[in-house]
N, C-alpha and C positions, 0 to 999 in steps of 0.2 A: 504491499499500498503507501507506503515510503519512496517508495521509486516509482511510482505514478505521481502522487504528490507534483515531486518535483522535475520530474516530466513534463511538467506545461512553461520551465524558465529556463529551459537549455535550446539552445539554436537549430531550428529546423533543417538547415542549412549545412551538411558539411564546408565548413569552410578552404579546409584544402582539394576537395576529389569539388565540391560546387552542388552535390545531389544537393534535393532538394526528398527523402522518401515519402513524403505525402502529400505532396503532386505530383508524382512517378503511379504513386501506385492506392491501393483503399489501407488505410491504416488504421486497426484497430483492434479498444479495448475489448478483448471476449469474456472477461471474467473474471475468476478462479473453477478452478476445478472445486466441483462443488462433489461432495463425499453421498449417497441415498444410502449407505448403511458403515459401519464400522465394524467386523467383528473380534479382528485378526487383524494384523500387519499384511495378512493374504491379501486383505479388499483392500488393504488404500494402494497397493501394488496395481492393482488388476483394474482399478476405478480411473487413477490418473492414467497407466498405458490405455484403456478403454477411450478418455477426453481424446487422447492426441490421434488415435485411429478417424474417431467423427471430425476432427482437425481437415485430418489428411484429404479424407476423403467428401469434405468440403471444400478442395483445392485451397485453403490457410499452410502458411507456410510461417508456426511456431519460432519468437522469443518470450521464451519464458523468462518469468521472476520470480524466483525462492525466497524463501524459503531455505531446507539447508541442502548442502547435496546430493541426501538421497532423493531426491525425487529425481535425480538423472538418470538412474536405472530402469525404471520405468517409461520413461519417453522414451531412451534408447531402443526401450524393447517396439516398441511403437514404430521407431523409424524403423529398425532392420526389417519388419516385416514388409517395410513400403518398400524400400532402397535395395536390403541385401546387408552385405557385413560392408562395415561402417570407416570410413579415416575419422577419426576423432583427433583433436584439436586442442588439450586440456590444460587451462592457463590456472595456475594453485602453485599453493607453499608446499601443498601435503598431497604424495601423491595415490591415496584415497586408495588402493588399494591393499588393506589387513582380509586379510578369512574371515573378523569376525573380531567386536569391540565388545566388551563385555559381555559379551555371548549374542548378541548380536550383528547377524550377518549381514544384513539390510540397513547398518549404518550411516551415515556420512558418510564415514572413513569408509566402508565398505563399493561404494557403487560399480568402482571398475572393476574389482575383482570378480563381481557376480555375472558385470554385459561378455567380460573375458570368459567368462565358465562357459556362458549362454551360447560361445561364438557371435556375437552380435556385432563383436569389433577387427577391422582386418589390421587395422594401424592407428595403436594410441603413442600421440606426441604429447608428453607430457614438459612444460617449461613455467621455469623459475622454483623449483623443488628444492628446497631448504632443509626437509625432517625429514630424512630417510634415514629408516633404523633398520636393523637386520634383517627382520619380518620380511621388510616393504621391499629388502634389496634380492631377499631368496624370490618371492612376487612376479618383481622385474623378472629377474630374468625365469624365472614358470612361464609369463604370458611374454615374455620379447617385447617388453615396451621401448618404449625412445624415452630416456629421459634426458632431461637436457637441465641441470642443477644455475639459479639462480647465479650463482661465481663463476660459470662458464656460461651466461648468456652477455651477447654485449648487439651492438646495433648492427653491428655485420652479420651475426648469425640470422642466415637465411634454411627454408625450412620450406622446401617443394613437395608436392602433392600428388599423385598420381589420382583426380577424380575428388568428386564433390568432399566434404570438411563440412562434422556437426564439430559446433567448437560452445566448452564450457567453460564457464568463465568463473571462478571461487574470488569472489574479491579480496578476501585473502593473499592472494599470489601479488595484490601491494601492500610497499610496505605501508605499517600502522599508522606512518605520516601524513600519510595520501588518505585511508580510509579507516578511521579507528573506530565505524561502525561494524567492528565483525570480532565475534565469541573469541576466535583463537590469535594471540600478535603478536608474531614474527617476524621478529626487524629486519629490513636485510633485502627487504621483497624491491618490485619493481616501481618505479615514479608511474604516475596515470600520461606521463604523456611515453614513457616509454610503449602500453600495451595500447593505447591509440594507435603508435606508428606498427605494430606488429597487425592492429586489425587492419589498419590501410596498405599493409607490404601484401598482402596472406597471398595465395596464389594460383587461389583454387575456386569453386563456386562453392557456396554457403547455404546449404538447402538449413538448418536449425541452428538454434545456438541457446542456452539459461544462462545466467546471470543470478548468482547462488550467493548467499550465508550472508544478507545483510541482516545486524543486528541493532535496530532502532535504537534500543533501550543501552547501546553507549555510544550512541553518532554522539557526536557535536557536529550541534548547532545545521542538522540537517547534511553532512557534509559528505558525509557517504553517500546518503542514496541520491545528490547530485552528480554524483564522480557514475555509480549505478548508470542514471535516468545516460546522460551521457552515454557512457558506454555502448547502450545503450540503439542511442542513434546511430552511433559511429558502424555498432553490428548492422544493421537495418540498410545505410547506405553504403557498404561494403554486400551487400545481398544483391543492392540490386548494381552494382557498379562490377560482379559477377554473371548478370544476366544478359 
């Protein structure tokens, strides 16, 4: 909701590409995923996935606002049903490859482990990582993911994809100086400018995206919500640039 609130004050026209998404296509807020029943976590996953099947059937290209990173797994299930195995670029401080966290296999720390186990992802490129531990290194080896740690990232780093890409953007990829409204502070992250440059330099069609892990209770004067809304409009412009 805070992303929605701040989106009204972010410039519509991209100042670099001069793309105005709102002039080139119908951009609409289709509302929240509505849950008809919640008896177990499986119900939540199923209903998120069903919502995205409906969006795809209606010809919608979703850009999703979270929420924590657990929402990405059911979204990817719906995307893989439509597009087949996916190329995914994950911008994140954390690999989110745990087999389970505190007994929860569908935690926000586990979505990419579940998606890779299910064969939804052909290629996963993780950028900005700075919290890798021994278990997650084992998972990287197990699944063959490509990791670009924050200390190895530079403006000269170029990632090439053969085919369309789904982008999953965890706001904690940003240094807390730029995004204080997150739950898990990890100093040493990207600047807002670096993330924008990365989105603008993406050399593949974007078929969808999510922006997750905004925590308004820790935000400072809606600063992070404003950044999130800005990044959402950058993603919209990048989608249209690749059309």
